[in-house]
A tleap script that builds the chain and sets N, CA, C and O, in Angstrom:
source leaprc.protein.ff14SB
mol = sequence {
  NMET PRO GLU LEU PRO LEU THR GLY ARG TRP
  ALA CYS GLY GLN LEU ARG TYR ARG SER ASP
  ALA ALA PRO LEU VAL SER LEU TYR CYS GLN
  CYS ARG ASP CYS GLN TYR ASP SER GLY THR
  GLY HIE SER CYS HIE VAL MET LEU ALA GLU
  ALA ALA LEU VAL LEU SER GLY PRO VAL LYS
  LEU TYR GLN LEU MET ALA ASP SER GLY GLU
  ALA ALA VAL CYS VAL PHE CYS ARG SER ALA
  ASP HIE PRO ARG SER GLY THR VAL PRO GLY
  ALA ILE PHE VAL ILE ALA GLY ARG LEU ASP
  ASP ARG ARG GLY SER CYS ARG ARG ARG LEU
  SER CTHR
}
set mol.1.N position { -30.692 2.693 10.479 }
set mol.1.CA position { -29.318 2.448 10.854 }
set mol.1.C position { -29.080 0.936 10.889 }
set mol.1.O position { -29.903 0.197 11.430 }
set mol.2.N position { -27.978 0.475 10.325 }
set mol.2.CA position { -27.660 -0.950 10.380 }
set mol.2.C position { -27.484 -1.419 11.820 }
set mol.2.O position { -27.137 -0.631 12.700 }
set mol.3.N position { -27.723 -2.692 12.052 }
set mol.3.CA position { -27.554 -3.264 13.380 }
set mol.3.C position { -26.080 -3.529 13.663 }
set mol.3.O position { -25.278 -3.721 12.748 }
set mol.4.N position { -25.742 -3.536 14.952 }
set mol.4.CA position { -24.377 -3.844 15.371 }
set mol.4.C position { -24.197 -5.346 15.465 }
set mol.4.O position { -25.156 -6.055 15.770 }
set mol.5.N position { -23.010 -5.849 15.216 }
set mol.5.CA position { -21.822 -5.104 14.829 }
set mol.5.C position { -21.904 -4.668 13.369 }
set mol.5.O position { -22.577 -5.299 12.555 }
set mol.6.N position { -21.209 -3.578 13.054 }
set mol.6.CA position { -21.072 -3.147 11.671 }
set mol.6.C position { -19.908 -3.913 11.060 }
set mol.6.O position { -18.825 -3.977 11.643 }
set mol.7.N position { -20.127 -4.482 9.907 }
set mol.7.CA position { -19.059 -5.201 9.219 }
set mol.7.C position { -19.007 -4.727 7.783 }
set mol.7.O position { -19.997 -4.239 7.239 }
set mol.8.N position { -17.843 -4.876 7.175 }
set mol.8.CA position { -17.684 -4.484 5.785 }
set mol.8.C position { -16.355 -4.977 5.256 }
set mol.8.O position { -15.591 -5.649 5.949 }
set mol.9.N position { -16.097 -4.619 3.989 }
set mol.9.CA position { -14.874 -5.094 3.341 }
set mol.9.C position { -14.463 -4.128 2.250 }
set mol.9.O position { -15.260 -3.321 1.771 }
set mol.10.N position { -13.195 -4.229 1.869 }
set mol.10.CA position { -12.706 -3.513 0.698 }
set mol.10.C position { -13.174 -4.276 -0.539 }
set mol.10.O position { -13.625 -5.416 -0.424 }
set mol.11.N position { -13.075 -3.677 -1.697 }
set mol.11.CA position { -13.590 -4.276 -2.928 }
set mol.11.C position { -12.964 -5.633 -3.233 }
set mol.11.O position { -13.628 -6.508 -3.788 }
set mol.12.N position { -11.691 -5.816 -2.875 }
set mol.12.CA position { -11.006 -7.080 -3.160 }
set mol.12.C position { -11.494 -8.209 -2.257 }
set mol.12.O position { -11.308 -9.382 -2.581 }
set mol.13.N position { -12.118 -7.868 -1.121 }
set mol.13.CA position { -12.600 -8.866 -0.186 }
set mol.13.C position { -11.540 -9.385 0.780 }
set mol.13.O position { -11.869 -10.113 1.716 }
set mol.14.N position { -10.280 -9.023 0.571 }
set mol.14.CA position { -9.216 -9.526 1.437 }
set mol.14.C position { -9.074 -8.736 2.732 }
set mol.14.O position { -8.608 -9.280 3.733 }
set mol.15.N position { -9.462 -7.485 2.732 }
set mol.15.CA position { -9.398 -6.651 3.930 }
set mol.15.C position { -10.818 -6.429 4.423 }
set mol.15.O position { -11.657 -5.895 3.698 }
set mol.16.N position { -11.086 -6.841 5.662 }
set mol.16.CA position { -12.413 -6.719 6.257 }
set mol.16.C position { -12.316 -5.883 7.525 }
set mol.16.O position { -11.236 -5.723 8.094 }
set mol.17.N position { -13.447 -5.355 7.960 }
set mol.17.CA position { -13.486 -4.632 9.224 }
set mol.17.C position { -14.770 -4.950 9.963 }
set mol.17.O position { -15.759 -5.406 9.390 }
set mol.18.N position { -14.710 -4.682 11.290 }
set mol.18.CA position { -15.845 -4.917 12.179 }
set mol.18.C position { -15.799 -3.853 13.277 }
set mol.18.O position { -14.731 -3.551 13.810 }
set mol.19.N position { -16.951 -3.293 13.609 }
set mol.19.CA position { -17.057 -2.335 14.698 }
set mol.19.C position { -18.241 -2.707 15.567 }
set mol.19.O position { -19.350 -2.898 15.068 }
set mol.20.N position { -18.006 -2.811 16.878 }
set mol.20.CA position { -19.079 -3.110 17.820 }
set mol.20.C position { -19.742 -1.848 18.350 }
set mol.20.O position { -20.655 -1.928 19.172 }
set mol.21.N position { -19.293 -0.679 17.888 }
set mol.21.CA position { -19.865 0.603 18.312 }
set mol.21.C position { -20.607 1.255 17.148 }
set mol.21.O position { -20.254 1.078 15.982 }
set mol.22.N position { -21.628 2.003 17.492 }
set mol.22.CA position { -22.391 2.732 16.472 }
set mol.22.C position { -21.488 3.781 15.809 }
set mol.22.O position { -20.547 4.262 16.441 }
set mol.23.N position { -21.755 4.140 14.563 }
set mol.23.CA position { -20.962 5.183 13.893 }
set mol.23.C position { -21.020 6.496 14.668 }
set mol.23.O position { -22.043 6.839 15.261 }
set mol.24.N position { -19.906 7.221 14.652 }
set mol.24.CA position { -19.872 8.542 15.273 }
set mol.24.C position { -20.670 9.533 14.439 }
set mol.24.O position { -21.353 10.404 14.978 }
set mol.25.N position { -20.577 9.393 13.115 }
set mol.25.CA position { -21.323 10.237 12.187 }
set mol.25.C position { -21.241 9.583 10.809 }
set mol.25.O position { -20.318 8.817 10.534 }
set mol.26.N position { -22.185 9.881 9.968 }
set mol.26.CA position { -22.090 9.510 8.550 }
set mol.26.C position { -22.247 10.797 7.753 }
set mol.26.O position { -22.977 11.701 8.160 }
set mol.27.N position { -21.560 10.876 6.617 }
set mol.27.CA position { -21.531 12.134 5.897 }
set mol.27.C position { -21.160 11.934 4.436 }
set mol.27.O position { -20.654 10.884 4.040 }
set mol.28.N position { -21.422 12.959 3.651 }
set mol.28.CA position { -20.954 13.033 2.275 }
set mol.28.C position { -19.736 13.943 2.266 }
set mol.28.O position { -19.832 15.107 2.656 }
set mol.29.N position { -18.602 13.434 1.832 }
set mol.29.CA position { -17.394 14.243 1.742 }
set mol.29.C position { -17.236 14.728 0.302 }
set mol.29.O position { -17.405 13.960 -0.645 }
set mol.30.N position { -16.912 16.001 0.151 }
set mol.30.CA position { -16.750 16.590 -1.170 }
set mol.30.C position { -15.331 17.054 -1.425 }
set mol.30.O position { -15.102 17.893 -2.297 }
set mol.31.N position { -14.355 16.510 -0.662 }
set mol.31.CA position { -12.964 16.900 -0.893 }
set mol.31.C position { -12.500 16.362 -2.245 }
set mol.31.O position { -13.116 15.456 -2.805 }
set mol.32.N position { -11.428 16.919 -2.753 }
set mol.32.CA position { -10.939 16.543 -4.082 }
set mol.32.C position { -10.536 15.074 -4.148 }
set mol.32.O position { -10.777 14.418 -5.161 }
set mol.33.N position { -9.924 14.544 -3.080 }
set mol.33.CA position { -9.531 13.140 -3.078 }
set mol.33.C position { -10.741 12.220 -3.183 }
set mol.33.O position { -10.699 11.225 -3.907 }
set mol.34.N position { -11.816 12.538 -2.472 }
set mol.34.CA position { -13.030 11.709 -2.557 }
set mol.34.C position { -13.677 11.828 -3.936 }
set mol.34.O position { -14.258 10.865 -4.436 }
set mol.35.N position { -13.578 13.005 -4.548 }
set mol.35.CA position { -14.090 13.151 -5.908 }
set mol.35.C position { -13.307 12.275 -6.877 }
set mol.35.O position { -13.897 11.643 -7.753 }
set mol.36.N position { -11.974 12.230 -6.727 }
set mol.36.CA position { -11.161 11.356 -7.581 }
set mol.36.C position { -11.520 9.889 -7.358 }
set mol.36.O position { -11.684 9.128 -8.312 }
set mol.37.N position { -11.643 9.498 -6.078 }
set mol.37.CA position { -11.927 8.092 -5.762 }
set mol.37.C position { -13.283 7.638 -6.286 }
set mol.37.O position { -13.418 6.528 -6.801 }
set mol.38.N position { -14.296 8.509 -6.150 }
set mol.38.CA position { -15.647 8.094 -6.514 }
set mol.38.C position { -15.993 8.370 -7.973 }
set mol.38.O position { -16.892 7.741 -8.531 }
set mol.39.N position { -15.281 9.309 -8.591 }
set mol.39.CA position { -15.629 9.701 -9.952 }
set mol.39.C position { -16.852 10.593 -10.005 }
set mol.39.O position { -17.395 10.844 -11.080 }
set mol.40.N position { -17.293 11.080 -8.839 }
set mol.40.CA position { -18.455 11.978 -8.747 }
set mol.40.C position { -18.062 13.188 -7.906 }
set mol.40.O position { -16.880 13.394 -7.630 }
set mol.41.N position { -19.024 13.973 -7.505 }
set mol.41.CA position { -18.765 15.164 -6.715 }
set mol.41.C position { -18.644 14.918 -5.225 }
set mol.41.O position { -18.381 15.856 -4.473 }
set mol.42.N position { -18.829 13.683 -4.774 }
set mol.42.CA position { -18.765 13.392 -3.342 }
set mol.42.C position { -18.576 11.889 -3.124 }
set mol.42.O position { -18.602 11.095 -4.065 }
set mol.43.N position { -18.388 11.532 -1.870 }
set mol.43.CA position { -18.336 10.128 -1.476 }
set mol.43.C position { -18.999 10.014 -0.110 }
set mol.43.O position { -18.805 10.877 0.746 }
set mol.44.N position { -19.772 8.965 0.100 }
set mol.44.CA position { -20.490 8.758 1.358 }
set mol.44.C position { -19.612 7.942 2.309 }
set mol.44.O position { -19.150 6.857 1.956 }
set mol.45.N position { -19.385 8.467 3.515 }
set mol.45.CA position { -18.516 7.822 4.497 }
set mol.45.C position { -19.239 7.626 5.827 }
set mol.45.O position { -20.180 8.348 6.157 }
set mol.46.N position { -18.777 6.639 6.572 }
set mol.46.CA position { -19.228 6.401 7.936 }
set mol.46.C position { -17.998 6.515 8.827 }
set mol.46.O position { -16.983 5.870 8.567 }
set mol.47.N position { -18.082 7.335 9.884 }
set mol.47.CA position { -16.961 7.542 10.797 }
set mol.47.C position { -17.110 6.595 11.978 }
set mol.47.O position { -18.094 6.655 12.715 }
set mol.48.N position { -16.109 5.707 12.153 }
set mol.48.CA position { -16.140 4.711 13.216 }
set mol.48.C position { -15.034 4.990 14.226 }
set mol.48.O position { -13.942 5.417 13.852 }
set mol.49.N position { -15.314 4.748 15.513 }
set mol.49.CA position { -14.302 4.922 16.557 }
set mol.49.C position { -13.187 3.906 16.349 }
set mol.49.O position { -13.440 2.706 16.238 }
set mol.50.N position { -11.949 4.397 16.298 }
set mol.50.CA position { -10.804 3.524 16.061 }
set mol.50.C position { -10.694 2.440 17.135 }
set mol.50.O position { -10.323 1.307 16.826 }
set mol.51.N position { -11.012 2.770 18.395 }
set mol.51.CA position { -10.898 1.815 19.496 }
set mol.51.C position { -11.873 0.643 19.351 }
set mol.51.O position { -11.622 -0.436 19.888 }
set mol.52.N position { -12.973 0.842 18.637 }
set mol.52.CA position { -13.974 -0.216 18.472 }
set mol.52.C position { -13.836 -0.946 17.141 }
set mol.52.O position { -14.629 -1.839 16.842 }
set mol.53.N position { -12.835 -0.576 16.336 }
set mol.53.CA position { -12.690 -1.124 14.991 }
set mol.53.C position { -11.609 -2.194 14.951 }
set mol.53.O position { -10.515 -2.015 15.487 }
set mol.54.N position { -11.935 -3.305 14.308 }
set mol.54.CA position { -10.972 -4.390 14.106 }
set mol.54.C position { -10.806 -4.583 12.605 }
set mol.54.O position { -11.778 -4.849 11.899 }
set mol.55.N position { -9.564 -4.448 12.111 }
set mol.55.CA position { -9.244 -4.691 10.706 }
set mol.55.C position { -8.608 -6.061 10.588 }
set mol.55.O position { -7.774 -6.430 11.416 }
set mol.56.N position { -8.986 -6.815 9.578 }
set mol.56.CA position { -8.343 -8.112 9.342 }
set mol.56.C position { -8.001 -8.219 7.861 }
set mol.56.O position { -8.856 -8.040 6.994 }
set mol.57.N position { -6.741 -8.511 7.595 }
set mol.57.CA position { -6.266 -8.615 6.224 }
set mol.57.C position { -5.067 -7.726 6.006 }
set mol.57.O position { -4.597 -7.075 6.938 }
set mol.58.N position { -4.564 -7.689 4.778 }
set mol.58.CA position { -3.352 -6.915 4.471 }
set mol.58.C position { -3.648 -5.417 4.408 }
set mol.58.O position { -4.445 -4.972 3.583 }
set mol.59.N position { -3.003 -4.644 5.281 }
set mol.59.CA position { -3.259 -3.207 5.383 }
set mol.59.C position { -2.011 -2.423 5.006 }
set mol.59.O position { -0.896 -2.806 5.362 }
set mol.60.N position { -2.203 -1.325 4.284 }
set mol.60.CA position { -1.134 -0.387 3.962 }
set mol.60.C position { -1.643 1.008 4.315 }
set mol.60.O position { -2.790 1.343 4.020 }
set mol.61.N position { -0.798 1.819 4.943 }
set mol.61.CA position { -1.174 3.175 5.328 }
set mol.61.C position { -0.481 4.183 4.436 }
set mol.61.O position { 0.649 3.966 3.999 }
set mol.62.N position { -1.166 5.295 4.167 }
set mol.62.CA position { -0.634 6.355 3.324 }
set mol.62.C position { -1.092 7.677 3.920 }
set mol.62.O position { -2.265 7.809 4.269 }
set mol.63.N position { -0.210 8.657 4.047 }
set mol.63.CA position { -0.577 9.952 4.602 }
set mol.63.C position { -0.686 10.983 3.489 }
set mol.63.O position { 0.173 11.049 2.609 }
set mol.64.N position { -1.746 11.790 3.529 }
set mol.64.CA position { -1.923 12.874 2.570 }
set mol.64.C position { -2.376 14.119 3.296 }
set mol.64.O position { -2.736 14.060 4.472 }
set mol.65.N position { -2.361 15.243 2.609 }
set mol.65.CA position { -2.801 16.507 3.174 }
set mol.65.C position { -4.252 16.737 2.765 }
set mol.65.O position { -4.559 16.796 1.574 }
set mol.66.N position { -5.137 16.867 3.737 }
set mol.66.CA position { -6.552 17.105 3.473 }
set mol.66.C position { -6.768 18.537 2.984 }
set mol.66.O position { -5.887 19.383 3.134 }
set mol.67.N position { -7.929 18.811 2.404 }
set mol.67.CA position { -8.264 20.159 1.950 }
set mol.67.C position { -8.180 21.173 3.092 }
set mol.67.O position { -7.921 22.355 2.865 }
set mol.68.N position { -8.401 20.699 4.325 }
set mol.68.CA position { -8.348 21.579 5.499 }
set mol.68.C position { -6.928 21.969 5.876 }
set mol.68.O position { -6.730 22.869 6.692 }
set mol.69.N position { -5.923 21.296 5.284 }
set mol.69.CA position { -4.534 21.524 5.636 }
set mol.69.C position { -4.022 20.553 6.686 }
set mol.69.O position { -2.827 20.534 6.984 }
set mol.70.N position { -4.919 19.742 7.252 }
set mol.70.CA position { -4.549 18.739 8.243 }
set mol.70.C position { -4.088 17.464 7.549 }
set mol.70.O position { -4.546 17.138 6.454 }
set mol.71.N position { -3.172 16.747 8.204 }
set mol.71.CA position { -2.728 15.457 7.669 }
set mol.71.C position { -3.822 14.419 7.888 }
set mol.71.O position { -4.466 14.398 8.937 }
set mol.72.N position { -4.024 13.573 6.911 }
set mol.72.CA position { -4.984 12.476 7.016 }
set mol.72.C position { -4.257 11.188 6.667 }
set mol.72.O position { -3.505 11.137 5.694 }
set mol.73.N position { -4.480 10.159 7.451 }
set mol.73.CA position { -3.883 8.858 7.179 }
set mol.73.C position { -4.931 8.022 6.470 }
set mol.73.O position { -6.070 7.932 6.928 }
set mol.74.N position { -4.559 7.414 5.364 }
set mol.74.CA position { -5.488 6.619 4.570 }
set mol.74.C position { -5.152 5.145 4.698 }
set mol.74.O position { -3.983 4.770 4.782 }
set mol.75.N position { -6.169 4.324 4.713 }
set mol.75.CA position { -6.018 2.880 4.842 }
set mol.75.C position { -6.298 2.246 3.482 }
set mol.75.O position { -7.362 2.458 2.901 }
set mol.76.N position { -5.346 1.473 2.980 }
set mol.76.CA position { -5.496 0.757 1.719 }
set mol.76.C position { -5.476 -0.731 1.978 }
set mol.76.O position { -4.939 -1.181 2.990 }
set mol.77.N position { -6.042 -1.480 1.095 }
set mol.77.CA position { -5.817 -2.920 1.056 }
set mol.77.C position { -4.466 -3.116 0.388 }
set mol.77.O position { -4.288 -2.716 -0.762 }
set mol.78.N position { -3.518 -3.718 1.078 }
set mol.78.CA position { -2.155 -3.857 0.566 }
set mol.78.C position { -2.105 -4.677 -0.716 }
set mol.78.O position { -1.231 -4.452 -1.553 }
set mol.79.N position { -3.017 -5.616 -0.887 }
set mol.79.CA position { -2.924 -6.500 -2.046 }
set mol.79.C position { -3.388 -5.857 -3.345 }
set mol.79.O position { -2.958 -6.277 -4.419 }
set mol.80.N position { -4.253 -4.851 -3.275 }
set mol.80.CA position { -4.830 -4.347 -4.516 }
set mol.80.C position { -4.866 -2.829 -4.637 }
set mol.80.O position { -5.223 -2.318 -5.698 }
set mol.81.N position { -4.510 -2.094 -3.595 }
set mol.81.CA position { -4.569 -0.630 -3.604 }
set mol.81.C position { -5.933 -0.096 -4.023 }
set mol.81.O position { -6.021 0.870 -4.781 }
set mol.82.N position { -6.995 -0.725 -3.529 }
set mol.82.CA position { -8.338 -0.215 -3.804 }
set mol.82.C position { -8.504 1.116 -3.091 }
set mol.82.O position { -7.746 1.415 -2.169 }
set mol.83.N position { -9.478 1.921 -3.497 }
set mol.83.CA position { -9.666 3.222 -2.865 }
set mol.83.C position { -9.639 3.112 -1.348 }
set mol.83.O position { -10.045 2.111 -0.759 }
set mol.84.N position { -9.161 4.148 -0.765 }
set mol.84.CA position { -8.826 4.140 0.646 }
set mol.84.C position { -9.986 4.529 1.535 }
set mol.84.O position { -11.070 4.894 1.080 }
set mol.85.N position { -9.711 4.434 2.815 }
set mol.85.CA position { -10.554 5.019 3.847 }
set mol.85.C position { -9.651 5.901 4.672 }
set mol.85.O position { -8.504 5.536 4.929 }
set mol.86.N position { -10.135 7.054 5.096 }
set mol.86.CA position { -9.301 7.998 5.819 }
set mol.86.C position { -9.443 7.882 7.315 }
set mol.86.O position { -10.394 7.290 7.825 }
set mol.87.N position { -8.477 8.460 8.013 }
set mol.87.CA position { -8.517 8.472 9.466 }
set mol.87.C position { -8.269 9.875 9.981 }
set mol.87.O position { -7.597 10.680 9.338 }
set mol.88.N position { -8.817 10.152 11.139 }
set mol.88.CA position { -8.491 11.327 11.938 }
set mol.88.C position { -8.189 10.774 13.323 }
set mol.88.O position { -8.547 9.630 13.604 }
set mol.89.N position { -7.544 11.539 14.200 }
set mol.89.CA position { -7.214 10.986 15.512 }
set mol.89.C position { -8.428 10.353 16.205 }
set mol.89.O position { -9.430 11.026 16.449 }
set mol.90.N position { -8.333 9.076 16.515 }
set mol.90.CA position { -9.383 8.362 17.228 }
set mol.90.C position { -10.498 7.799 16.377 }
set mol.90.O position { -11.409 7.164 16.908 }
set mol.91.N position { -10.458 8.013 15.064 }
set mol.91.CA position { -11.554 7.548 14.209 }
set mol.91.C position { -11.046 7.157 12.829 }
set mol.91.O position { -9.993 7.611 12.381 }
set mol.92.N position { -11.814 6.312 12.176 }
set mol.92.CA position { -11.528 5.897 10.806 }
set mol.92.C position { -12.807 6.050 9.994 }
set mol.92.O position { -13.881 5.623 10.416 }
set mol.93.N position { -12.674 6.671 8.812 }
set mol.93.CA position { -13.798 6.801 7.890 }
set mol.93.C position { -13.758 5.624 6.926 }
set mol.93.O position { -12.715 5.334 6.339 }
set mol.94.N position { -14.884 4.949 6.763 }
set mol.94.CA position { -14.981 3.899 5.753 }
set mol.94.C position { -16.053 4.306 4.759 }
set mol.94.O position { -17.025 4.972 5.117 }
set mol.95.N position { -15.875 3.907 3.526 }
set mol.95.CA position { -16.864 4.219 2.494 }
set mol.95.C position { -18.132 3.421 2.783 }
set mol.95.O position { -18.094 2.198 2.920 }
set mol.96.N position { -19.255 4.133 2.873 }
set mol.96.CA position { -20.514 3.503 3.281 }
set mol.96.C position { -20.912 2.353 2.366 }
set mol.96.O position { -21.524 1.387 2.822 }
set mol.97.N position { -20.580 2.441 1.099 }
set mol.97.CA position { -20.916 1.366 0.167 }
set mol.97.C position { -20.194 0.065 0.446 }
set mol.97.O position { -20.548 -0.972 -0.115 }
set mol.98.N position { -19.176 0.102 1.312 }
set mol.98.CA position { -18.449 -1.113 1.668 }
set mol.98.C position { -19.032 -1.811 2.886 }
set mol.98.O position { -18.578 -2.895 3.252 }
set mol.99.N position { -20.038 -1.201 3.523 }
set mol.99.CA position { -20.705 -1.872 4.641 }
set mol.99.C position { -21.473 -3.081 4.121 }
set mol.99.O position { -22.056 -3.027 3.038 }
set mol.100.N position { -21.479 -4.155 4.877 }
set mol.100.CA position { -22.283 -5.314 4.487 }
set mol.100.C position { -23.772 -4.979 4.535 }
set mol.100.O position { -24.537 -5.463 3.701 }
set mol.101.N position { -24.196 -4.158 5.499 }
set mol.101.CA position { -25.582 -3.703 5.625 }
set mol.101.C position { -25.559 -2.181 5.509 }
set mol.101.O position { -25.128 -1.505 6.444 }
set mol.102.N position { -26.014 -1.627 4.384 }
set mol.102.CA position { -25.888 -0.196 4.110 }
set mol.102.C position { -27.142 0.609 4.441 }
set mol.102.O position { -27.195 1.796 4.117 }
set mol.103.N position { -28.138 0.019 5.065 }
set mol.103.CA position { -29.385 0.741 5.347 }
set mol.103.C position { -29.134 1.985 6.187 }
set mol.103.O position { -28.572 1.889 7.278 }
set mol.104.N position { -29.538 3.140 5.699 }
set mol.104.CA position { -29.475 4.376 6.451 }
set mol.104.C position { -28.080 4.856 6.776 }
set mol.104.O position { -27.890 5.540 7.782 }
set mol.105.N position { -27.086 4.518 5.950 }
set mol.105.CA position { -25.696 4.809 6.321 }
set mol.105.C position { -25.277 6.249 6.095 }
set mol.105.O position { -24.315 6.684 6.729 }
set mol.106.N position { -25.927 7.017 5.241 }
set mol.106.CA position { -25.520 8.418 5.013 }
set mol.106.C position { -26.721 9.341 5.196 }
set mol.106.O position { -27.720 9.239 4.483 }
set mol.107.N position { -26.600 10.238 6.161 }
set mol.107.CA position { -27.690 11.165 6.442 }
set mol.107.C position { -27.256 12.625 6.458 }
set mol.107.O position { -28.090 13.505 6.246 }
set mol.108.N position { -25.989 12.910 6.700 }
set mol.108.CA position { -25.531 14.282 6.904 }
set mol.108.C position { -24.629 14.695 5.744 }
set mol.108.O position { -23.783 13.916 5.307 }
set mol.109.N position { -24.804 15.894 5.255 }
set mol.109.CA position { -24.004 16.388 4.138 }
set mol.109.C position { -23.056 17.483 4.634 }
set mol.109.O position { -23.494 18.456 5.247 }
set mol.110.N position { -21.780 17.324 4.371 }
set mol.110.CA position { -20.774 18.328 4.730 }
set mol.110.C position { -20.103 18.815 3.462 }
set mol.110.O position { -19.851 18.029 2.549 }
set mol.111.N position { -19.815 20.095 3.399 }
set mol.111.CA position { -19.078 20.615 2.244 }
set mol.111.C position { -17.717 21.103 2.692 }
set mol.111.O position { -17.522 21.428 3.863 }
set mol.112.N position { -16.763 21.155 1.753 }
set mol.112.CA position { -15.413 21.583 2.104 }
set mol.112.C position { -15.240 23.064 1.835 }
set mol.112.O position { -14.163 23.613 2.070 }
savepdb mol mol.pdb
quit
């Protein structure tokens, strides 16, 4: 597991994040949106507590309907519309590959 704080960035480098709390869970998501974003059958995510997360940079929010039928809010970098990170109440999922230190970031596999 990476050491705290967890830090990372979007591909453009303009939007960064930091969390002083350990991830709530890490997982492989196989929803259709993650398949489109990754170009593969899944995407590796780390779920961070929203209260412990600090975003810095241009942010744009977008709401979509998840495979479960629940609404999901997605976080984009406003300057480049790079692939998003999703949110659920109280938490934000970030793509594990965007962590500055990715050691041990994905351990649990979930299917839709």
